[in-house]
C-alpha positions as CSV (number, residue, x, y, z in Angstrom):
1,M,0.0,-0.1,0.0
2,K,1.4,3.4,-0.7
3,R,-0.3,6.6,0.6
4,E,-0.4,9.8,-1.4
5,Q,-2.0,13.4,-1.1
6,P,-6.0,13.0,-1.0
7,P,-7.0,13.2,-4.8
8,R,-9.9,15.6,-4.2
9,S,-11.4,17.2,-7.2
10,R,-13.2,20.4,-6.5
11,P,-16.6,21.6,-8.1
12,G,-16.2,24.1,-10.6
13,R,-15.8,24.6,-14.5
14,Q,-13.3,22.5,-15.8
15,E,-12.8,21.6,-19.5
16,W,-12.7,18.2,-19.2
17,R,-16.4,17.9,-17.8
18,A,-17.7,19.1,-21.3
19,A,-16.5,15.6,-22.6
20,L,-18.3,13.6,-20.3
21,P,-21.4,12.7,-22.2
22,A,-19.3,11.9,-25.2
23,R,-17.3,9.6,-22.9
24,A,-20.0,8.1,-21.5
25,E,-21.4,7.1,-24.9
26,A,-17.9,5.6,-25.7
27,I,-17.5,3.7,-22.5
28,A,-20.9,2.3,-23.1
29,R,-20.1,1.0,-26.4
30,D,-17.0,-0.5,-25.3
31,W,-18.5,-2.5,-22.1
32,G,-21.8,-3.3,-23.8
33,L,-23.9,-1.0,-21.9
34,S,-27.2,1.0,-22.6
35,L,-27.4,4.3,-21.4
36,G,-30.0,5.5,-19.3
37,P,-30.5,8.9,-17.4
38,P,-28.2,11.0,-15.5
39,L,-28.5,10.6,-11.8
40,G,-28.4,13.6,-9.6
41,G,-26.2,14.4,-6.6
42,S,-22.8,14.3,-8.1
43,T,-20.7,17.4,-8.2
44,Q,-17.4,15.7,-9.4
45,G,-18.4,14.2,-12.8
46,L,-21.1,12.5,-14.2
47,V,-23.2,9.4,-12.8
48,C,-25.6,7.5,-15.2
49,E,-28.1,4.4,-14.8
50,V,-27.2,2.1,-17.3
51,W,-28.4,-1.6,-18.3
52,R,-26.1,-4.5,-18.8
53,A,-25.9,-7.0,-21.6
54,D,-28.1,-9.4,-19.4
55,G,-30.4,-6.7,-18.7
56,T,-29.6,-5.8,-15.2
57,L,-29.4,-2.4,-14.0
58,A,-26.0,-0.8,-12.8
59,V,-24.7,2.7,-12.4
60,L,-21.7,4.2,-14.6
61,K,-19.6,6.8,-12.8
62,L,-17.0,9.1,-14.8
63,E,-14.7,11.4,-13.1
64,K,-11.5,13.0,-13.8
65,P,-9.3,10.0,-15.1
66,G,-6.2,9.4,-12.7
67,Q,-5.2,8.6,-9.3
68,G,-8.4,9.5,-7.6
69,V,-10.7,7.1,-9.4
70,A,-7.8,4.6,-9.1
71,A,-8.0,5.0,-5.3
72,Q,-11.8,4.6,-5.3
73,A,-11.6,1.2,-7.1
74,A,-9.0,-0.1,-5.0
75,A,-11.2,0.5,-1.9
76,L,-14.4,-0.8,-3.4
77,A,-12.7,-3.9,-4.9
78,A,-10.9,-4.7,-1.5
79,W,-14.6,-4.5,0.4
80,E,-16.1,-6.9,-2.4
81,G,-19.5,-5.7,-1.9
82,R,-19.3,-6.0,2.0
83,G,-20.5,-2.8,3.4
84,A,-20.0,-0.8,0.3
85,V,-21.5,-0.8,-3.3
86,R,-19.8,-3.6,-5.5
87,L,-17.4,-2.7,-8.0
88,L,-18.3,-4.5,-11.2
89,R,-15.7,-3.0,-13.5
90,A,-12.9,0.0,-13.6
91,D,-10.7,2.0,-16.0
92,S,-9.1,4.5,-14.1
93,N,-7.3,5.9,-17.5
94,H,-10.6,6.9,-18.7
95,G,-12.0,7.7,-15.2
96,A,-14.8,5.0,-15.2
97,L,-16.3,3.0,-12.7
98,L,-19.2,0.5,-13.3
99,L,-21.0,-0.2,-10.0
100,E,-24.1,-2.3,-8.7
101,R,-27.2,-0.2,-8.5
102,L,-28.6,-0.1,-5.0
103,V,-32.2,-0.4,-4.5
104,P,-34.2,1.3,-3.1
105,G,-31.1,3.5,-2.6
106,A,-32.5,6.1,-0.3
107,P,-29.8,7.9,1.5
108,L,-29.3,7.5,5.4
109,A,-30.2,11.0,5.8
110,T,-33.9,10.3,5.3
111,L,-33.9,8.5,8.8
112,C,-32.5,11.5,10.4
113,A,-35.5,13.6,8.9
114,A,-37.9,11.3,10.2
115,G,-36.9,11.5,13.8
116,R,-34.7,8.2,13.7
117,D,-31.4,9.9,14.3
118,E,-30.3,7.0,17.0
119,E,-31.1,4.4,14.3
120,A,-29.0,6.3,11.6
121,M,-26.0,6.2,14.1
122,A,-26.3,2.6,14.7
123,V,-26.2,2.1,10.8
124,V,-23.2,4.3,10.8
125,A,-21.4,2.1,13.2
126,E,-22.3,-1.0,11.7
127,V,-21.5,0.2,8.0
128,S,-18.1,1.4,9.7
129,L,-17.3,-1.8,11.3
130,T,-17.9,-3.7,8.2
131,L,-15.6,-1.5,6.2
132,R,-12.7,-1.8,8.8
133,R,-10.0,-3.9,7.3
134,P,-6.2,-3.4,6.4
135,P,-5.3,-1.3,3.2
136,P,-5.0,-3.7,0.0
137,E,-1.2,-4.1,-0.8
138,G,0.0,-2.4,-3.6
139,A,-2.9,0.2,-3.9
140,V,-2.3,3.9,-4.0
141,L,-4.5,5.7,-1.5
142,A,-5.1,8.9,-0.1
143,D,-3.3,9.3,2.9
144,A,-6.0,10.7,5.4
145,H,-3.5,11.5,8.1
146,G,-2.0,14.0,6.0
147,W,-5.0,16.1,5.6
148,W,-4.0,18.4,8.4
149,R,-2.1,20.4,5.8
150,A,-5.3,22.0,4.3
151,I,-6.0,23.1,8.0
152,A,-2.7,24.5,8.6
153,A,-2.9,26.3,5.1
154,C,-6.3,27.8,5.8
155,R,-6.4,31.8,6.9
156,D,-9.8,32.3,5.8
157,R,-11.7,34.4,8.4
158,R,-14.6,32.3,8.3
159,L,-12.5,29.8,10.5
160,D,-11.7,30.8,14.0
161,P,-7.8,30.6,14.3
162,A,-8.5,29.2,17.7
163,L,-10.1,26.4,16.5
164,R,-7.6,25.9,13.4
165,D,-4.3,25.7,15.9
166,R,-6.6,23.6,18.3
167,A,-7.4,21.2,15.6
168,L,-3.8,20.8,14.5
169,G,-2.5,20.1,17.9
170,I,-5.2,17.3,18.4
171,W,-4.7,16.0,14.8
172,R,-1.0,15.6,15.5
173,D,-1.7,13.7,18.6
174,L,-4.3,11.4,17.1
175,V,-1.8,10.5,14.4
176,V,1.1,9.8,16.7
177,S,-1.0,7.6,18.8
178,S,-2.8,5.7,15.9
179,A,-2.4,2.1,15.4
180,E,-1.4,0.3,12.1
181,P,-3.6,2.2,9.5
182,C,-7.3,1.0,8.1
183,L,-8.7,1.1,4.8
184,L,-11.0,4.1,5.0
185,H,-13.8,5.6,3.1
186,G,-12.7,9.1,3.4
187,D,-16.0,10.7,3.1
188,L,-18.4,8.9,5.2
189,H,-21.7,10.6,5.5
190,H,-25.5,10.4,5.5
191,G,-25.7,11.0,1.8
192,N,-22.8,8.3,0.9
193,I,-24.8,5.4,3.2
194,L,-27.7,4.0,0.8
195,A,-30.3,1.8,1.6
196,D,-30.2,-1.7,-0.1
197,G,-32.9,-4.1,0.4
198,A,-33.1,-4.2,4.2
199,G,-29.5,-3.2,4.8
200,W,-27.3,-0.3,4.0
201,R,-24.1,0.1,2.0
202,A,-21.6,2.8,1.2
203,I,-20.9,4.5,-1.9
204,D,-18.5,7.1,-3.5
205,P,-15.3,6.6,-1.4
206,I,-12.3,8.7,-1.7
207,G,-10.2,5.4,-0.8
208,A,-7.6,6.5,1.9
209,A,-5.8,5.1,4.6
210,G,-5.6,6.3,8.5
211,D,-7.3,6.0,11.9
212,A,-10.2,3.5,12.3
213,L,-12.2,6.0,13.9
214,F,-12.0,8.6,10.8
215,D,-14.7,7.5,9.1
216,P,-17.6,7.1,11.9
217,A,-16.1,10.5,13.3
218,S,-16.5,12.0,10.0
219,A,-20.3,10.8,9.8
220,L,-20.9,12.2,13.3
221,C,-20.6,15.5,11.8
222,E,-23.5,14.9,9.3
223,P,-25.9,16.0,7.6
224,V,-24.6,19.4,8.7
225,S,-28.1,20.7,7.7
226,F,-29.9,18.5,10.0
227,L,-27.7,19.4,12.9
228,I,-27.7,23.3,12.7
229,R,-31.5,23.2,13.0
230,F,-31.0,22.3,16.7
231,D,-31.1,25.2,19.3
232,K,-28.4,23.3,21.1
233,P,-26.9,20.8,18.8
234,G,-24.2,19.9,21.4
235,R,-26.9,17.7,23.4
236,L,-27.4,15.8,20.3
237,L,-23.6,15.6,19.5
238,N,-23.0,14.5,22.9
239,R,-25.7,11.6,22.5
240,R,-24.2,10.4,19.1
241,L,-20.6,10.3,20.7
242,A,-21.8,8.1,23.6
243,A,-23.8,5.8,21.2
244,L,-20.8,5.5,18.7
245,A,-18.3,4.8,21.1
246,E,-20.5,2.2,22.6
247,R,-21.4,0.3,19.5
248,L,-17.7,0.7,18.2
249,A,-16.1,-0.2,21.5
250,A,-13.9,2.9,20.9
251,D,-12.5,5.5,23.6
252,H,-15.1,8.1,23.9
253,A,-12.6,10.9,24.1
254,R,-10.6,9.8,21.2
255,L,-13.7,9.6,19.0
256,A,-14.7,13.1,20.1
257,A,-11.4,14.4,19.3
258,W,-11.3,13.1,15.9
259,A,-15.1,14.4,15.3
260,F,-13.6,17.9,16.2
261,A,-10.4,17.8,14.0
262,I,-12.7,16.5,11.2
263,A,-15.3,19.2,11.7
264,V,-12.4,21.7,11.3
265,L,-11.4,19.8,8.2
266,K,-14.8,19.9,6.7
267,T,-15.1,23.4,7.3
268,V,-11.9,24.2,5.5
269,W,-13.1,22.0,2.7
270,A,-16.3,23.8,2.3
271,I,-14.4,27.1,2.2
272,E,-12.4,25.8,-0.6
273,D,-15.3,24.3,-2.6
274,G,-17.2,27.6,-2.5
275,C,-19.7,26.3,0.0
276,E,-21.6,27.3,3.0
277,A,-19.0,26.7,5.8
278,G,-20.9,28.4,8.7
279,G,-22.7,25.0,9.8
280,Y,-19.3,23.0,10.2
281,A,-17.7,25.9,11.9
282,A,-20.5,25.6,14.3
283,I,-20.4,22.0,14.9
284,A,-16.5,22.3,15.4
285,A,-17.0,24.9,18.1
286,R,-19.7,22.5,19.9
287,L,-17.3,19.7,19.4
288,S,-14.3,21.6,20.7
289,E,-16.2,22.0,24.1
290,S,-16.2,17.9,24.3
291,T,-12.4,17.7,23.9
292,S,-11.6,20.7,26.5
């Protein structure tokens, strides 16, 4: 396993995007697929419903070719459909992934909206534990432990310097005390866990290596739009921390520390991507109280 800098593709106008429809048609011809309609929700490329030659539904995902797609494919291949969508075919040189179609495919966020947050966090724990395994040998994955650099480089006024500096110190301590790295999803949240039959499976991994608590701590901070509706989100966050720590048999303080550091990272990523960052900043401030 090799770990590199994270292959993040920021939303925005990029020339390669204009060629995606034609590339989808070419891949479909080569792989014997019938193209269906685009599926919404992707900010990184193009996602289409497709039919395979045997008539089964699948999903064709196209992104910028290169290391990012290769890392996704390596992670999905290692999971073999356990806890994550099954990879059917991949071509990282063309940025193409053919994936199993999850049905009904409703995101985990629907449970939160229905007042079933405790149940949703139980799913987060179950999926995280199912995905947990050593990184595959020879795979080039993103180095989640190295994502502190984005926090260190941020001088935007929307990020409180005290939170930034505290997150950097906590991140350093967590990395130093981490055990052997695990294969990580890298962007586990309630929109990237979908209903599949009676169960739930993850989609859209970054494909990274790092601390085993990184993924569940990341999901603890989501969905941001749901959390910021509460007058006192700290109470809900504390309940989530306690429930997740128990289900994962994890140290409560360490899980809280990762959640805080990742909330700061999500603030920085939102700033970089030109998105609203106030929600993540507020969550980071609440979680900072849990690590004091």
